[in-house]
Structure formats: structure tokens, C-alpha cells
C-alpha positions as CSV (number, residue, x, y, z in Angstrom):
1,M,0.0,0.1,-0.2
2,W,1.3,3.5,-0.9
3,F,1.1,6.2,1.8
4,P,1.5,9.6,0.2
5,Q,4.0,12.3,1.6
6,T,1.3,14.8,2.5
7,T,1.8,18.6,2.7
8,Q,-1.5,18.9,4.8
9,S,-3.7,16.1,5.9
10,L,-7.3,16.3,7.5
11,S,-10.5,14.3,7.2
12,G,-11.5,15.7,3.9
13,I,-8.5,16.5,1.7
14,A,-4.9,15.8,1.6
15,V,-2.6,17.1,-1.0
16,A,0.3,14.7,-1.7
17,R,3.7,15.1,-3.1
18,E,5.4,12.9,-5.6
19,S,6.5,9.6,-4.0
20,P,9.4,7.5,-5.2
21,L,7.2,4.4,-4.7
22,F,4.3,6.0,-6.7
23,S,6.4,7.3,-9.5
24,G,8.5,3.9,-9.6
25,H,5.1,2.3,-10.5
26,G,4.5,4.8,-13.3
27,F,1.3,6.0,-11.8
28,W,2.7,9.5,-11.1
29,A,2.2,11.8,-14.1
30,G,1.2,15.2,-12.6
31,S,1.7,17.5,-9.8
32,V,-1.3,16.8,-7.5
33,V,-3.0,13.7,-6.0
34,I,-6.1,14.0,-3.9
35,V,-6.5,11.6,-1.2
36,Q,-9.8,11.0,0.9
37,Q,-9.5,9.5,4.2
38,I,-11.8,7.3,6.0
39,A,-10.8,8.6,9.6
40,R,-8.9,11.4,11.1
41,T,-5.6,9.6,11.3
42,R,-3.1,10.5,8.7
43,H,-2.4,6.9,7.5
44,T,-5.9,5.4,7.0
45,L,-6.7,5.6,3.4
46,R,-9.9,4.8,1.9
47,K,-9.7,6.1,-1.7
48,V,-6.9,7.6,-3.7
49,I,-7.8,9.7,-6.9
50,I,-4.8,9.9,-9.1
51,I,-4.7,13.1,-11.2
52,S,-2.4,13.1,-14.2
53,A,-1.0,16.1,-16.0
54,S,-2.7,15.5,-19.3
55,D,-5.6,16.7,-21.4
56,S,-7.8,14.2,-19.7
57,E,-7.0,15.9,-16.3
58,T,-7.8,19.3,-17.7
59,Q,-11.2,17.8,-19.1
60,Q,-12.0,16.1,-15.9
61,R,-11.1,19.3,-13.8
62,E,-13.2,21.5,-15.9
63,Q,-16.1,19.2,-16.8
64,G,-16.0,16.4,-14.2
65,A,-17.6,15.7,-10.8
66,V,-14.5,15.3,-8.9
67,F,-13.2,18.0,-6.8
68,M,-9.6,18.7,-7.8
69,P,-8.4,22.1,-6.4
70,K,-5.8,23.6,-8.5
71,F,-3.6,25.0,-5.9
72,D,-0.9,27.6,-6.6
73,S,2.9,27.3,-5.8
74,A,2.1,28.3,-2.2
75,G,-0.5,25.5,-1.8
76,L,-3.4,27.9,-2.0
77,V,-6.6,28.7,-3.9
78,T,-8.4,32.1,-3.9
79,A,-11.7,32.3,-2.1
80,V,-14.5,34.7,-2.0
81,A,-17.3,34.9,0.5
82,V,-20.6,36.0,-0.7
83,D,-23.8,36.7,1.2
84,H,-26.1,33.9,0.3
85,Q,-29.3,36.1,0.6
86,T,-28.1,39.3,-0.9
87,G,-25.4,38.3,-3.4
88,A,-23.1,40.9,-1.9
89,L,-19.4,40.2,-2.2
90,L,-18.1,40.2,1.4
91,M,-14.4,39.3,1.5
92,L,-11.4,37.8,-0.4
93,A,-8.9,35.3,1.4
94,H,-7.0,32.1,0.5
95,M,-7.6,28.6,1.3
96,D,-5.2,25.8,1.5
97,A,-6.2,22.1,1.8
98,E,-6.4,22.1,5.6
99,A,-8.9,25.2,5.4
100,I,-11.1,23.5,2.8
101,A,-11.3,20.4,5.0
102,R,-12.0,22.3,8.3
103,T,-14.7,24.5,6.5
104,R,-16.3,21.3,5.0
105,E,-16.2,19.5,8.5
106,T,-17.4,22.4,10.6
107,G,-19.5,24.2,8.3
108,F,-17.8,27.6,9.0
109,A,-15.3,29.4,7.0
110,H,-11.7,28.7,7.6
111,F,-8.9,30.3,5.6
112,H,-5.2,30.2,5.3
113,S,-3.8,33.5,6.8
114,R,-0.8,34.5,4.6
115,S,0.3,37.1,7.3
116,R,0.0,34.7,10.4
117,G,1.1,31.6,8.3
118,R,-1.6,29.5,9.8
119,L,-5.2,28.4,9.7
120,W,-7.9,30.7,11.0
121,M,-11.7,30.6,11.4
122,K,-13.2,33.9,10.1
123,G,-14.6,35.2,13.3
124,E,-12.6,33.4,15.9
125,S,-12.0,36.4,17.8
126,S,-14.8,38.6,16.9
127,G,-17.6,36.3,16.7
128,H,-18.4,37.4,13.2
129,V,-18.5,34.0,11.8
130,L,-19.4,33.0,8.3
131,K,-21.7,29.8,8.3
132,V,-21.1,28.3,4.9
133,I,-24.3,27.5,2.9
134,E,-22.7,26.3,-0.3
135,I,-19.3,26.1,-2.0
136,R,-19.1,26.7,-5.6
137,V,-16.1,25.9,-7.6
138,D,-14.9,27.8,-10.7
139,C,-14.2,26.4,-14.0
140,D,-10.6,25.3,-13.6
141,Q,-10.9,24.7,-9.8
142,D,-8.4,27.4,-8.7
143,A,-10.9,29.6,-7.0
144,L,-13.9,29.1,-4.7
145,E,-17.2,31.0,-4.0
146,L,-18.4,30.4,-0.5
147,R,-22.0,31.3,-0.3
148,V,-22.5,32.2,3.5
149,E,-24.7,33.6,6.2
150,P,-22.6,36.2,8.1
151,A,-23.0,36.8,11.7
152,G,-22.1,40.5,11.5
153,P,-19.7,42.6,9.5
154,A,-17.3,40.7,7.3
155,C,-14.5,43.2,7.4
156,H,-12.1,43.6,10.3
157,T,-12.8,47.4,9.9
158,M,-16.4,46.6,11.0
159,A,-17.7,47.4,7.6
160,P,-20.2,45.0,6.3
161,T,-18.0,44.1,3.4
162,C,-14.3,44.4,2.8
163,F,-15.1,46.1,-0.3
164,F,-16.5,49.4,1.1
165,R,-14.5,51.8,-1.3
166,R,-14.5,52.4,-5.1
167,M,-11.9,54.2,-7.1
168,T,-12.8,57.5,-8.7
169,P,-12.0,58.4,-12.3
170,E,-9.2,60.7,-10.5
171,G,-7.6,57.7,-8.9
172,T,-8.8,58.4,-5.4
173,L,-10.9,56.2,-3.1
174,E,-14.4,57.0,-2.0
175,R,-16.4,55.2,0.6
176,I,-19.7,53.5,-0.8
């Protein structure tokens, strides 16, 4: 049995790096392997979905029913939070495999903080959590839209949304 060398591992998704055992058998052709686990332990595997770097991978990612996030070189995907009732854009953040897994597990939005270098749950200190109603995935799976019910202002400035200013034709910002 092959156990991946994971960069992150939780109950939903693990991103695996190339393993000599894996590539030696000719199965490794791409840059990502998605591993679903049966338990919350790191070495109990139920299912391994092998994703190869080929046209079929692109077709499967863009048209298929398998969640195959396309992480950037830092292991992140862009995520936007949108108010489920109003459609208002609330915030933009980044998610790694651990943040996606925790969000799916708890039903509350978790992100990867680039400045803190760690996982954080939106509202963990303010109480202004984002209850996730639905996760939408863009066409090439490198961005997520979290449809949420906010429990207060989404922005750390206490504005309802992080997008509370617009650029004028003169290039200055005005509050909207």
C-alpha cells in the first residue's frame, strides 16, 4: 500500500507530493494527488484519486464531478465569501487543503492566513463567523465561492463588506 508524503492532512482532503514508490510504478504523471481519508488519522486511506498532468486531467477538472482543487505554488486557492441572501461580495481570502477540509467539516469558513502563516476561522476572535451554505467551484478549480450567512460585519474594519470603497476616475478612493 502506498502512503503519500502529504503537505497537509485532515479528514476531507490531503495534498500529496510525488513519492518515489508511486512514481516508480508509473502512476505519477502530474503534480497533485487528492487523497480522501476514512478516519482522522493520517495513515488510514480509503480512496486515492490519481490526477495526471494531461488533457484528460484538464477535461476532468473543467467538466467532471470530482473536486480537484488547483492550488498555486504556495498551496493556496483564492476564495471569495458572498452573502447567500443578498449576493453581496463580502471578502476575499485564501484557502489551503486544511482550510477547505475544516470548512467542510465544521460548516464555518476557515482560511489560510498568509500574514500569520496559519489556519484561521473567520470570526474566531470577533464572533463574526461565516456559516457556509454552499461552496461553488470555478471552471478550472483554482478559486472558490463560499455562499455564506454572515454573523456580523465581514470586514475587520467593522464594515459589512471588505469592499466598501471604490476608485474614482481621478484615482482616489471613496467610501460607498
